[in-house]
C-alpha angles and dihedrals in degrees: 000000000000092000091050091052091048091051092049090048091051092050091049092048092052090051091049090050093059117099111261094208140335112272133158119248116264091227141038121285114238111216098189102039093126091069092065101043123113129188108272095035117135113222115206117203132200103212132186103208124115087257091053092050091058095045092050090048094049095046098035088228140115091235117090103162142032133198132182119232109224099170130242096275095052090043091056089055087057091052100265119171122202120347099340110143106145132076116212140164105238119200092229106027102032125221108355147147117261138171129237089260087073088074097042113148094016128118106250137191129195115218111189127195112227129228100005117157120234091251091053093051089050091051090049092051093045091052094058092037091057089057095059109131095028112136126239115262105275091200088057092049092054091048092050092048089052088065089069096036105030114189115225093031111252133171114272093245090061098046093090090069091057095054133082132182123225132008096221092241104146092210092060128061146188120208102259098037092054091054092042089054090051094053092044089053089065093037096246111154124241105162104336127183117237117208091334090301111118095179101070131119121261091227091057091050092049094050100043140069094239116143111240126218122208117230115234108273092234090067095064123100130186093263092060090075088054092047095045113107089211097067122077116224107228115204111191095205091059093042090055094062103273117199117184090200090068094062121106116220128201109231114236122209088209094063111117115241118242 
């Protein structure tokens, strides 16, 4: 019975991984993003698969996937072949190593933790590396599939209330919860709770003696790394010495005169 359920779950995950329709990315595509990546960076991805459509709907965000950059050298220690340098939790294949080409054509964003020591980055990388081979959360796959085939039938605007993310099984993972677990293992903040008060400024937390409480890792979604005040947003075009004065603009005859 277990093997049958696993086979059904795999078939559902493959179906969810297929693009739902062709649509252009909402943001620019960075061609040289690899140059600016550092181990420990979180890469957010705007996908277009059926799976991505549900995640973006549930989180009200452009980001549907997250992967952790571990670097080529660390990846080789984990058995990487070729240009694999990220660890991700794929809906069909589980926790695996992939290269940057896996996200080709997608709008990407680099979220970088600040002030980590070398030993902490190593611990972070080792945490996700030790999870290689874990399967995607089957409970989560079923919930996501229910979005497209709700039973009982309900209007689309109500479907969000019928869905949950994560079963809490430590041997299964979804992309953002795996990475959240890794950062929590080294006590790096994402969106912590201070004295049971979630609505409190990051500056106040940083400059006080308040005890922080970690949110359960299953509650994190890809957009939380974008929202977190403790991750720097790295934009390759600005890092490469951007100068707006060097741009060439096509003059439009429709432009209103000032």
